[in-house]
N, C-alpha and C positions, 0 to 999 in steps of 0.2 A: 550544454550536457554532451559528454563524451558518447560516442557510439557504443562503447562497452557498457555503458549505464543501463542500456536496455536489454542486454543479453542475460536471459534467465535459462540456461541450458546445462547439459551434462548432469552433474549431481546436485546443482544448485536447487532445483525444485524440491527434492526430497529433503535436503537440509533446511530449506526455507520453511517447508510445511511442518516438519517434525520439531524444529527448534525455534525458529523465528515466530511462528504463529502463536504458539502458547506464550511466548515471551512478551510480545508487544501487539499482536494483531487481534488476538481473541476477544479481549474486552471491548475494544472499539467496534468490532464487527457486531457484537451483541447490541451495542448502541445504534449502530447504522440500521441493522435489521428492524429494531423496534420502531425507528423513525419511518422507515419505509412502509412497514406493515400497518402503521397507525391509521392510514387513510383507506385501508382495505382495497388496494389497487387491483384492478382486473388484468393489468399488463405491466410488467417490469422489465427493464433492460439494465443489465449490469455490464459496465465496461471495466477494463483492466482488472479482471476477477481474479488473477494470480492463481494460487493453488486451491481457490474455492472456499476460503473461510467464511466470507459473508454468504455465499450460496448455501453452505451448510446451516448457517444460523437463520436465514431468511426463509428458505423453502417450507419449513414446518409451519410458519406464521402466515403463509398466503392462503388465499381461498382455494377450495378444491378445484374451481374452474378457471384459476388464474392462468395466464401465459407468462412464462418466465424465461427470457432469453439471456444467456450468460455468455459473454465474449471476453477474449483477451488477444493482444497483439501477438504474444508469444505461444505458439502451438505447443511447445513442450510443457509449459505451465498449465495450459488447458487440458492436455492429455492427462497430466497428473491429477488435476481437479476432478476429472470424470471418474478416476479410480477411487476417490475418496467420498463420492457422493452416492447415497442410496438411490436405487432405481426410482425415477420419478417422471411420469409421463408429461408433466407440465413444463419440464425444463428442456430447452432447445440449446445446444452447445455449438458456438460458432466462432471461428477466428475472425477477428475483425479489428480494424483501426479505429480508435475513438474519434480521430479527426476526419474520417471518411466513412461514416456508418452506412452499411448496406441495407437500409430500411427506409420505407416511405415516411413522408412527413406525417406528424401527429399520429404516431403509431403506438405510443405508450403513455401510461398514466404516471409512471415514475421512471426516472433514470438514476442509477446509483453507481457510485465508484468509491472504493476504499483505497486511499493512499495511491492513487494512480495519476491524479492531475499533475503531480510534480514531474512526471516523465513526459508529459505532452510537449512536443517541440514547438508548438504554437497553442497556448492555453486558451486564448480567445477563440480561436477556430474550433478547439475541442469543446468549449462551452457552448458555442453557437450550434454545433452539431447536436449536443444534447438538447438544447432548446428547440431545434427544428423537429426532432422526432417526438417531442412531448406534445400531448394533447392540450388544448386550452384548459387552463387550471392545473396542469401537471406540475410536478415538482422534480427538481434536480437535488439529490441528496448526496453529499460526498464529504470527505475529510482529507486534511493534509497535516503533516507533522509541523509542530512549532519549531523554533530554531534549535539547533544542535545543543546549545548550552542548557536548554530546558529538558534535555533527554539524556540522563546520566550515562547510561552504558554506551550509547552511540558516541558520546563525547570521549569517554574513556578509551574506547577502541581506536577512534581516529587519532587521538594523541599518542597512543602506544605504538600503532603502525607507522605513524609518521616518524617516530624515533628510529625504526628499523631502515627506512628509506629517507633518511634526512636530506639527501640531495634532490629527492623528487617525491615527496610525500603523497600517497594515495588520498584523494579527497571526495571520493565517491559519496560517502554518507553526508558530509556537510554540503556538497555541491547540489546533490539531487534529492534524496529523500527529505533532507532538512533545509533545502534551498528555496522553498516557496512558502514563507511563513508570515510575510507582510500582509496584515489584515486589510490595510488600506488598498494595497495592490490587488488583493483577491476581489474586494468589492469593485474596484474600478474595472477589472478585466471581465467580471461577470456582468456589469452594467454595459460594457462595450459590446457584449455577446447578446444583449437584449433583455437581460433579467432585470426586473424592477424591484422585486420584493426579495430582499436578501437578509438572512439571519445567520449570524456566526457566533458559536458558542465555544469558548476555549475550555477544554476538559482536561484535568490532571488526573492521572492514574498511577499505579504502581506496577512496575515490571518485576516479576519474580522468577527465580530459576534455582535449580538444586545446587548449582555450583558456578563459579567464576569461569571454569573451563567451558561449560555448556554455553554461557553467553558469548564467550570469545569465539567458539566454533560457529555459533549461529551467524554472527556478523561477518567473520572472516571467510567462512566457507559456505554460507547460505544466502549471500547476497552478491551482486556484482562487484563489491569490494574484492572479492576473490579474483575477478578478472584483472582488476588493476594491479594486485599483488603479483599474479603470475605473469603479467605482461613485463613487469620490471625484473623478477627473478623467481621462477616458479619453485626453485629449490628453497626458497625463504618462506613459503607459505606456512609451514609448521612453526618456524621461529616467530613469525608475526602473530600467529595464534597464541603461542606461548607468552609472548610479551604482553599481549592483550589480556590473557588470563591473569598474569602477574599484577597488572595495573588494576584490574577490577577487584582482585583479591585484597590488594593493599588498601583500597578505598572502602570495600563493602564487606569484607570479611572472607575467610577461607571456607566456610560452610555454605549453606543456602544464602543466596544474595537477593537484595531488593534495591530498586533504583526508581527514580522519578521518570515518568514519561508524560509528555503533553502534546495535545493535538488540537486543531481547530476543526469543529464539526459544522458544516454549512448546509443550509436548506435554501434553495433559490427557486422562485417562481417568476413566470413571465409577467 
């Protein structure tokens, strides 16, 4: 993973939350929140919380006396998430690295993470940290994207932007968000981290947007793909967005668009 894959700063948090969240994250956040809340946990840790889409879905489902600690490695994303969350005394916001959590052993009933494990530089270490802070019988609930070919818009954008930079195509979407999709590998790495009971459910959903332009803008300007484009030639950011718009419109239509998305939803216990 390139260092730029982890940079969510500048205008990215706003584009990410206003465009990417309704496009692909909202539906899976509702799933994750339901899974976490099902056991009525007294304490929950969320890692890699991003702009807070799971936080907004989960907080209303938790007990009135629950402790909910929301963390992210990127302070800019966490700062934005705070502005989008209604005041809630149960929530503690903390900048934290999922691979070195600043919490005591056996501190939480559930650890959850939406589409963050793909960014862990050492996933076994990150999974082991989740297990360390879980109480006996606790659950680690998280999701990861399936391969990029099963996610129509991400694949369209990647191919379109590659044509703009044919000598050095930006591969952020395929490399990182969609780079951790092998179910056998996920099981093996969770097992190495000490989890014995592992359930993986592959869930297909539909991504919708009002226009191909919104989709292209979301991916090209609301994710670290923007960092890759600008590192090559910042003056071509709009051209790359336009080419992605054209590719999506040609495949999915000029008006409102819909495309397949698919992810693995995992529940692991020690």
